[in-house]
N, C-alpha and C positions, 0 to 999 in steps of 0.2 A: 404481483409486483415485478416489474422488469428491472434487470440490472444491466449496468454497462461494464464491459470488459476492456481492460487495457493491458498492454505489455510494456514493461520498462526494460530496455536493453542497455547494455554497457558497451562503450567503445572498446574496452579491454576486459575480456572475461577473466583474465588473470587477476585483475584488481578486485572483481567481485568475489572470486574464490578466496583471495587473501584477506578480505575485509568482511567476510560472511558473518563472523561473530559480532563484529562492531555494528553491522546493519541490524542484526537480530536484537542487540542491546538497545539500539536507538528506537526500534519499533516497540519493544516492551516498555520503554520509558515514556511513551506517549500517554497523555492523560486519558485518551479515548481507548487505549488498549484494554481489551476485556478478557481474552483468553488465547492460549496457544492450543491448537487442536491438532492432534496426531503429528506433532513434531515440526512441521513446516508450514502450517496454516495458522496465520495470526488473524484474530478477529478484533475489529474496532467497533465501538458503539459510541455515538454522539452523546455528549453530556446533557443535551437538552431533554426536557420531559418526554417520556414515551407513553404511548397507549398500550394497553394489554395486547392488542392485535398486532403490534409491530414485531418484527423479527428481533432476536436478541442481539443482533449486530447490524452495522451499516456497511461495513467493508470487510472483505476477506483478502488477505495478502498471502500469496503462495510463493515461497522462496524455492524456485526451481533450480536446476543445475546451472543454467547459463543466463537466466533472466528472472524477473519478478513478474508474476501474473497477478493482476488486481481485478477483483470483482466488487463493484460499488453498487449497492442497492438503494442508498439514500445519501443525500448531501447536506446534512445539517451544518451550520456554520462551524461548529467545533471540528467536524471531520474535514471540511474544506481547509481550515486553518492548519490542522496538524499534517494533512497530506502535503500541503505546500511546504511546511517546515521540513518534513522528511525529504521531499524531492530537492529542495534547495540545499540541504546538507549533502546529499549524495552528489548533486551536480557541482558542488563546490570542490569535490574531490576528483571527479572524473566526468567526462562528457557522457551524457545519457540521451536516449530518445524514448519518448512515451508515445505509443501508437494505439489506436483503437483496434478492435478485432478485425477490421478490414485493412489494417496496415496504414491507415491515414494518420499523419502526425498530429499530436495534440499539444496545444500550448497550455500547460497547467499553470 
């Protein structure tokens, strides 16, 4: 299974540092949130039916020091919706950019 990797960057890294706990809380409140792994890796799993061969998560969100790194392995509707909600909330607070691993801007 191929995953897509994205980087969410903030116009002001001071905002990210000041709101880190709030971002964490918003991620853990998502209906698709499944587990916190090793402190800064959040795993999301779509609420749609899964087969036994599917991974236990669809998205991994890594809260890095100055950015958020996203690894998306599946795009069920519930994941698409909740990622949009999360990004809309963050972008209502501060200007962000979301780029793919090659640095190309992404319109989420």
